C-alpha positions in Angstrom: -10.3 128.6 -70.8 -12.3 129.3 -74.0 -12.4 125.5 -74.7 -13.9 124.9 -71.2 -16.4 127.7 -71.7 -17.6 126.2 -75.1 -17.8 122.8 -73.5 -20.1 124.1 -70.7 -22.3 125.8 -73.4 -22.6 122.5 -75.4 -23.5 120.6 -72.2 -26.2 123.1 -71.3 -27.7 123.1 -74.8 -27.8 119.3 -74.7 -29.5 119.4 -71.4 -32.2 121.7 -72.7 -32.7 119.4 -75.7 -33.4 116.5 -73.4 -35.7 118.5 -71.2 -37.8 119.7 -74.1 -39.7 116.4 -74.0 -41.2 116.9 -70.5 -43.4 114.4 -68.7 -46.5 115.4 -70.6 -45.0 115.3 -74.1 -42.6 112.3 -73.4 -39.2 112.0 -71.8 -36.2 109.8 -72.6 -36.1 106.7 -70.4 -32.5 106.5 -69.2 -32.7 102.7 -68.9 -33.8 102.0 -72.5 -33.1 105.2 -74.3 -36.6 105.1 -75.6 -38.9 108.0 -75.2 -41.4 107.2 -72.5 -44.2 108.8 -74.5 -43.7 107.9 -78.1 -41.5 104.8 -77.4 -39.0 105.8 -80.1 -35.3 106.5 -80.2 -34.7 109.2 -81.3 -37.8 110.8 -79.8 -40.5 111.7 -82.4 -42.6 113.8 -80.0 -42.7 116.7 -82.5 -45.6 114.7 -84.0 -47.6 115.3 -80.8 -49.8 118.4 -80.8 -52.4 119.8 -78.3 -55.9 120.9 -78.8 -56.1 124.5 -77.6 -59.6 124.2 -76.3 -59.5 120.8 -74.5 -55.7 120.3 -73.8 -56.0 116.8 -75.2 -52.8 115.5 -76.9 -52.8 114.0 -80.4 -50.0 111.9 -81.9 -49.7 110.9 -85.5 -49.6 107.2 -86.1 -49.9 104.8 -89.1 -47.6 106.6 -91.5 -49.0 110.0 -90.2 -52.5 109.1 -91.6 -54.3 108.9 -88.3 -54.1 110.3 -84.7 -54.1 108.6 -81.3 -55.3 110.6 -78.4 -54.2 111.0 -74.8 -54.9 113.3 -71.8 -52.1 115.8 -72.6 -52.8 118.9 -70.6 -56.5 118.4 -70.1 -58.0 118.8 -66.6 -61.6 118.2 -67.7 -63.9 115.8 -65.8 -66.0 115.0 -68.9 -63.7 113.9 -71.7 -65.1 114.1 -75.3 -62.8 112.6 -77.8 -63.3 114.1 -81.3 -63.6 111.8 -84.3 -61.4 114.2 -86.4 -58.5 116.5 -85.4 -56.8 118.8 -87.9 -58.8 117.0 -90.7 -57.2 113.7 -89.7 -59.2 110.8 -88.1 -58.7 109.9 -84.5 -58.6 106.1 -84.5 -56.9 105.1 -81.2 -56.8 105.9 -77.5 -53.1 105.7 -76.8 -51.4 103.2 -74.5 -51.6 104.7 -71.0 -53.2 107.8 -72.6 -55.4 108.6 -69.5 -53.7 106.4 -67.0 -54.3 107.6 -63.4 -56.3 110.6 -64.7 -58.0 111.4 -61.4 -60.3 114.1 -62.7 -62.2 112.0 -65.2 -65.9 111.0 -64.6 -67.0 110.3 -68.1 -65.6 109.7 -71.5 -67.2 109.9 -74.9 -65.5 107.7 -77.5 -66.4 108.4 -81.2 -67.1 105.7 -83.8 -63.8 106.6 -85.5 -61.8 104.9 -82.7 -60.9 101.2 -83.5 -58.4 100.5 -80.7 -58.4 101.2 -77.0 -54.7 100.8 -76.1 -53.2 99.0 -73.2 -53.8 100.7 -69.8 -55.6 103.5 -71.6 -57.8 104.4 -68.6 -55.9 102.4 -65.9 -56.5 103.7 -62.4 -59.2 106.2 -63.4 -61.1 105.6 -60.2 -63.5 108.5 -60.8 -64.7 107.2 -64.1 -68.4 106.3 -63.7 -69.6 105.1 -67.1 -68.3 104.3 -70.6 -69.9 103.3 -73.9 -67.5 101.5 -76.2 -68.7 102.0 -79.8 -69.0 99.2 -82.4 -66.1 100.6 -84.3 -63.7 99.4 -81.6 -62.4 95.9 -82.3 -59.9 95.5 -79.5 -60.1 96.6 -75.8 -56.4 96.5 -74.7 -54.7 94.9 -71.7 -55.7 96.6 -68.4 -57.6 99.3 -70.4 -59.9 100.0 -67.5 -58.0 98.1 -64.8 -58.6 99.7 -61.3 -61.5 101.9 -62.4 -63.2 101.1 -59.1 -65.9 103.7 -59.6 -67.0 102.4 -62.9 -70.7 101.3 -62.7 -72.0 101.2 -66.2 -70.2 99.7 -69.2 -71.7 99.2 -72.6 -69.7 97.1 -75.1 -71.2 97.5 -78.6 -71.5 95.0 -81.3 -68.2 95.0 -83.2 -65.7 94.5 -80.4 -63.9 91.1 -81.0 -61.6 90.9 -78.1 -61.6 91.9 -74.4 -58.0 92.0 -73.3 -56.2 90.7 -70.3 -57.2 92.4 -67.1 -59.3 94.9 -69.2 -61.8 95.5 -66.4 -59.9 93.9 -63.5 -60.8 95.6 -60.1 -63.8 97.4 -61.5 -65.8 96.7 -58.3 -68.8 98.9 -59.2 -69.9 97.0 -62.3 -73.1 95.1 -61.6 -73.9 93.7 -65.1 -72.0 93.3 -68.3 -73.5 92.5 -71.7 -71.0 90.8 -74.0 -72.0 91.2 -77.7 -72.1 88.4 -80.2 -69.0 89.9 -82.0 -66.6 89.0 -79.1 -64.6 85.9 -79.8 -62.1 86.0 -76.8 -62.1 87.1 -73.2 -58.6 87.6 -71.9 -56.9 86.4 -68.6 -58.2 88.2 -65.5 -60.5 90.3 -67.8 -63.1 90.8 -65.0 -61.0 89.7 -62.1 -62.3 91.0 -58.7 -65.4 92.6 -60.1 -67.1 92.0 -56.8 -70.5 93.6 -57.7 -70.9 91.8 -61.0 -74.1 89.7 -60.6 -74.7 88.1 -64.0 -73.0 87.4 -67.2 -74.0 85.8 -70.5 -71.2 84.4 -72.6 -72.5 84.4 -76.2 -71.9 81.6 -78.7 -69.3 83.8 -80.6 -66.9 83.4 -77.7 -64.5 80.6 -78.3 -62.0 81.2 -75.5 -62.1 82.5 -71.9 -58.6 83.1 -70.3 -57.3 82.0 -67.0 -59.0 83.6 -64.0 -61.2 85.7 -66.2 -63.9 86.0 -63.6 -61.7 85.3 -60.6 -63.1 86.4 -57.2 -66.3 87.9 -58.7 -68.0 87.0 -55.4 -71.3 88.7 -56.2 -71.8 86.6 -59.4 -74.9 84.6 -59.1 -75.6 83.7 -62.7 -73.4 82.6 -65.6 -74.7 81.4 -69.0 -72.0 79.8 -71.2 -73.3 79.3 -74.7 -72.2 76.6 -77.1 -69.3 77.6 -79.2 -66.8 77.9 -76.4 -63.8 75.5 -76.8 -61.4 76.7 -74.1 -62.0 78.0 -70.6 -58.8 78.6 -68.7 -57.8 77.5 -65.3 -59.5 79.2 -62.4 -61.8 81.1 -64.7 -64.6 81.3 -62.1 -62.4 80.7 -59.0 -63.8 82.2 -55.9 -67.3 83.1 -57.3 -68.8 82.3 -54.0 -72.3 83.4 -54.8 -72.6 81.3 -58.0 -75.4 78.7 -57.6 -75.7 76.8 -60.9 -73.9 76.4 -64.1 -74.2 74.5 -67.4 -71.2 73.3 -69.3 -71.8 73.1 -73.0 -70.6 70.1 -75.1 -68.4 72.3 -77.2 -66.0 72.4 -74.3 -63.9 69.2 -74.1 -62.2 69.8 -70.7 -63.2 71.4 -67.4 -59.9 73.0 -66.4 -57.9 73.0 -63.2 -59.8 75.0 -60.5 -62.4 76.3 -62.9 -65.0 76.5 -60.1 -62.6 76.3 -57.1 -64.1 77.9 -54.0 -67.5 78.4 -55.5 -69.1 77.6 -52.1 -72.7 78.3 -53.1 -72.5 76.1 -56.3 -75.1 73.3 -55.9 -76.2 72.5 -59.5 -73.9 71.6 -62.4 -74.9 70.2 -65.7 -72.2 68.8 -68.0 -73.2 68.2 -71.6 -72.0 65.4 -73.8 -68.7 66.4 -75.4 -66.8 67.1 -72.2 -64.1 64.3 -72.0 -62.1 65.4 -68.9 -62.6 67.0 -65.5 -59.3 68.2 -64.1 -58.0 68.3 -60.6 -59.7 70.6 -58.1 -62.3 71.8 -60.8 -65.0 71.8 -58.1 -62.9 71.8 -54.9 -64.5 73.5 -51.9 -67.9 73.8 -53.7 -71.3 73.4 -52.0 -73.5 70.4 -51.8 -73.2 69.5 -55.4 -75.7 67.8 -57.7 -74.0 66.9 -60.9 -75.9 65.9 -64.1 -73.5 64.4 -66.5 -75.0 63.7 -70.0 -72.0 61.9 -71.5 -72.6 58.3 -72.5 -68.9 57.5 -71.9 -67.7 58.7 -68.5 -65.3 61.6 -68.8 -61.8 61.1 -67.4 -62.1 62.2 -63.8 -58.9 63.4 -62.1 -58.5 62.1 -58.6 -58.9 65.5 -56.8 -61.6 67.0 -59.1 -64.1 67.1 -56.2 -61.6 67.5 -53.4 -63.2 69.0 -50.3 -66.5 69.3 -52.1 -69.7 67.8 -50.8 -71.3 65.5 -53.4 -75.0 65.1 -53.0 -75.6 63.0 -56.1 -74.4 62.4 -59.6 -77.0 61.9 -62.3 -76.0 60.0 -65.4 -77.7 58.4 -68.5 -79.5 55.1 -67.7 -77.5 53.0 -70.2 -74.2 54.2 -68.6 -74.8 54.0 -64.9 -72.7 50.8 -64.4 -69.9 52.2 -66.5 -69.8 55.3 -64.3 -69.9 53.2 -61.1 -66.9 51.2 -62.3 -64.9 54.0 -63.9 -61.6 55.2 -62.4 -62.3 57.8 -59.6 -66.0 57.8 -60.4 -66.3 54.6 -58.5 -65.4 56.5 -55.3 -68.9 58.0 -55.6 -70.7 54.8 -56.7 -73.3 55.1 -54.0 -74.1 58.7 -55.1 -74.5 57.8 -58.8 -78.2 57.7 -60.0 -80.1 57.6 -63.3 -81.1 61.0 -64.7 -84.8 61.4 -63.9 
């Protein structure tokens, strides 16, 4: 009998130990045995502390030399993240730190922060504006995904990468200024930002991921500077208000469905350096006038202009007969003219 009693006591104590890491502090995931908050096994949530005034939670990282921050117990609408907590610098907004934090309307990020973690503000539909300081080098995957109320975003000089789906579904953003420090824009980074009207890609950017501006149907103007070497498939797919675009010579290939369903697109200039135009690159586009500056006709895939209306194709005078005879270009021989 005593044995059974002691066994029940041990089980109860074990249950209390497991419950000490609640949903706010972090609980043990039964599937992986990793703490849902700190991601460790055993749980190291004793490193997490709360600010008495704001309720924000701070977790020691990087050999306990720095803090990351998350919502913790805060219910404030205006979040002000301190640069220092307990005499230790705050350098990171934790992964999922403010995910689905419905109260938030604004956030102040100090210049001590260098990383905005994956899904940091995912689903914060009430967030209206954000200024990302130059100290931040990386905007994580889905960092602001689903912040449909977000209307103003300032990305300061210093940020080098905009992560996958970072601003996906932010339907309130009308303009975005990408600083010269950015070198990469991830997949679906601005997917379905339907109010976005204009974007300038600076020369520092070398790669734009697949579907980065997919279904930005309010986008009327895109400037792609020289320096870009890779633009992924479907990068501007469904940008139905886009009317003109210039492809710099630093890009060697126009990818699959890059401008697919850009139904208002009527003017395209392709600089010398582009050597291939892939299938369905311009499918379902408007009444296109293409100006191709390459002396040698780029390789043209059979379905590159499928279901698009070709008004005319302008090429260098010395190359007009080469274009008219080239594979798949010859289909449009009667539309090929000399550049005025």
